[in-house]
N, C-alpha and C positions, 0 to 999 in steps of 0.2 A: 386404328386401335387406337382409343384413349388412355391415360396415362392410368395405372391403375385399376384398368378392367376389370381385369379378373384376378385381383391381388389377392393371392392367400387363398384361394380354391383348391386348398388340399388335397382334395380328390383327386387331382387331374393328374395320371402320369407322364400322358404324351396329347400331344397338340401338331394340326393340320394346319400349315398356312393356307388359305384359299388362293386359287389364281388370280383375282381381283383386289388381292389386298396391296393396297397400296404405302399406307401410313401404321406405323406401329411406335408408339411413344413409348418415353420409359416408364420401365415399371408395370406393363401392360399387365403380364403374366411373374408379375414380383411375387416373392415370400408364397412360391410354391414350391417347396423340397423334394415331393417325389416326384413333380417332372424333371422324366429321363430321355424323353426323343422329342426329337421336331423334325418335320415332315416339312419342308421347304418348297413350293414352287411357286413361289409370287410370277405371274406372267404379264411382268413391266418392264420395260428396258430401264425405266430410274424408280427406286426406291426410298422413299424417307421409312428408313429405320433407326427412330435414336439409340442410343448408349443405354445398358442396362436395361433393355427391353425384358429379360432374362435373368432379373437380380432382385436381390432381397430387400436393398435399403440404400439409400443415398451413405450410409453412415461404412460400412461395411464394403460394399459392391462384389457381393462374394454371391459365384453362379453356382446351378446346381445342372446345368443339361450337361447329358454323357456323352449323349448320340445325336449328331444332327446331318441328315439326309436334304443332298442340296438337289432338286429334279431340272432335267433339261432347259429350264425358261428362266431359271433363277437367277437372278443381275444380280451384281456385286452390293455387299455391304459391310461394313466391319465387324466379321464373325467373332472375333473376343467381345467385343465392345459390345455387342447384344446378346448375344449366347451366355459370356461367361468360357473363362477359359481355365476355370477354379478345376471342376472336374471332366471338363469335353475333351474324352479322349478319341474321337471319332467322327470323321465327318467324314460322309458321303458323297460321291458326284456322282452324277451321270453323264455317262459317256460324249450324251451328244450335244452338252452344256457349254452356248456360247461366251459363257464370261468367265469362268473359271479355267485355270492348266493347274497342272499338278507338275512336280519334276522331286524326285527322291524325295516322296513322300510328304512333299511341304508344299502348300498351295497358297498358288496364285492367280489372280484377274488375269483373264487371259490374256494380255498383252506384255504379261511377267512384267511391270511395272507398279505393283503392289504384295508384298507381302503380307499373306491376310489370314494364313496360318498355320504354326508349327507342332507338328505331332509330338508325345511324349512318347517316347524309348530312345530317340538321338541323343550319343552323350559326345562328349571330346568336342572339336573345336568343328564349328560352322560356317562356311563363306558363303554369302548372301551373293547370290549370282548380279552380275556387273549394271542388266540394263533393271533393275530394282531403284527405284526412287523412293520410296514409301516405305514404312516398320507401321503395322497399326497397332492399336489400342492392346496392351498388353500379349502382346502375339509370343515371345517367350518366358509371361509369366511363369515363374516355380518351374521351370525346365531342368534338363543335368546337364546342360551343357556345360563346360570348362571354358572353351574362347570362343567371341564371335571375331570377325572378319565384316568391316561395313566399306561397302563399294564409294566411291567417290562421286557418285552420281545421285546418292540417296540425298533428300534437302529435310526430309521430315523423320522424328524418330516420335511414336504416338506416345500417351498416355500410359506410363509405368510398364513399357514394352519390355523390360529386362527386369522387372520386380520380383524379388525374393529370389533370383539364381543364385543359389547358396551355394554350389559350386564354381560359380565364374569366377576365373583368373587372369583371364589377359580380353581386352580389350582393344579390335586394331585396326583404323578407320585408314580405309586405300589413300594414298597420297595423291593430290590433285584435287580436280572438280570444280568447275567456274559458278557451282550455284552456293547460296548460303541453306546452311546447315538450320533446320532447330527444334531443339528437346522438347518436348510436352511435361507433361506435369510427372513428376516421381519415376523418371527413366528408370534408373539405376536402384531405385528404393531397395535397401534393403538384400543388395547382393556383398555380403557381410564377409567373403575371403577373395574380394578386388584388393589386393594391394597398390594399384597403382593406375593413371589411366592417359592417356597422352591425347589432348583434345584436338580435331583439326581447324589449320588456319581459319577454316572458312564457315567454323562457326558462328552464327550469328546471338543465338537466345539460349539459355541457360533454363529451361522451365522450376516450379516451383518443385524442391523435394528433389532436386536430381540424384542424388548422391547421402540423401535424408536415408540413416541408419549404415551405411557401408562403416564398418565398425574396424576392417584390416585398413582402410586408404592413409597413405602418412600424405600424402604429396598432391596436388592438383593445380597444374599451369593452365593461366586461362590466357588465348590467344588474342590476339591483336584487334580482331573483328566482334570482337564479344559485343552488344550494344544491348543489350539487356538481362540482368540479374535478377529473374522475375522476385519481387517479395509479394508477400498474399495477406491481404488484413484476416488474420484470425478472434476471433475471442476467446480472451481467456483469463483465469479468475486475477487480478488486480490486487494484493493487500490496501484497505483502507478504502476500495470502491465497493459499490454497492453490486457486487456478485464481478459476472464474467463483462466486461468491456470488450472491446474489436481495438485491435493494436497491430500496427502492419509488422509484419515482421521478416526477414532474409530466413528462409529455412533450407537454402540446395544442400548445406553442410551440415543440418541439424545432427545431431548422435553419430559424428564421425570421432569415433574418440580416440583414434591413433591419430588421426591430422595435425601434422606439425608446422606446415605451411601452406598457405597461397599464395602462387606466384604469378602476377600479372606481369604483358610484355609490357613494356614502355612505352609501346606505341598505341596503344588501347588510349582511347578519347575519352573513354565512360570511368575506368575503373583504373584502379593503381594498388601496387601494394606495397610496402613498407615493412623488411624485416617479419615476412609472412604474412603479415594480419591484409585482411583486403580492405581499401576503400575504395567509396565512391566520388564522382569528379563534379565539379558543378558546371551551367552552361560553358562559364569559361577557361574549362579544363580543370581547372584548381582541385584539387583533395580537400575534401569537404565534411563529407560521413566516413567514420567510420559504421564499417558494415558487420564483419566478422573478425575476428581473435579465434584461429583455432585452436579448437578444446584442448590438444595435449601440447599448446605450446607453453613457454618456461622464460624463464629469463624475466628482463625489462621492459614492456610495449614505452616509447615516447611517442606520444600522441604528438601527430604537428600542428605547431601555431591557428594552420588556413581551417582547421578543426572546427567546424561548428554545430555536429549531433553527431552523438554516440547511441547505434541503433540499439531498438529493444533489443534485447538480451543476445548482445553483441558479445559478451566474455560472459554467457552462461555456463556452468559446469566447468571453465578453466579454471584448476588445479595449482597452477606451475606460474602462473606470472605472478 
């Protein structure tokens, strides 16, 4: 089923995905706000289901499916990515399904390696089972948990995994682990009650907007093994230019209004911090680019002589320097 094949067919209220379906493209059932129930029993061991197949647009990624029923032959897909987590409150699995497993109401693949669905209604602190190696797209989005314990075997955290967890005040990464950890895009976006976070030494990549809109976050420590703090090209209005132009931005800490300092491990070969300001190093390891001055930092910022570039919006909305 190709992109936008049934887009905005607003009279549809339920859909059954047939046994012979293999490929489902983005927005195939997009823009159908009355579509509440999906039955899926695709009889194939490998499925090519793209994210946002049941979402309304590329801008908001708003989902509307409330009930998902997985038949006994339905293979593993990224449930939140494909069907949405904004409204999804019930995922039912045929007891004979060979691809999914459930533990305490939380849905995993059968091998318990991938956390694919987390139900609403679970509060308090949740500890992810030690077998899990990946957290799917938007799995915890807008859930009411206050704490999360992330195991040492997890190697990837999907896009917007904890987006808008307004009650989240504690994030704990289990010590140890040998594999690199990669953060997707906007992993902790809008976690507005989160005051601090201690990132694990094995963290390698901080995705775009990882802590965007974390308004209570005051300090962040970046470990020595972080090799990439993702910068993204976005179109923004620039005075004197003709309309919107593409600019390269570092949005990892955007709108962190309480952020006072960013501290980088001195052994990090790619990044550095001086007096709480984040810098990038060049290929020789020399501090060369001022990337982010925390929004709530005050006083004097003494920029090193080796700096050749000040990034777009590096001091954006800082009123204390």
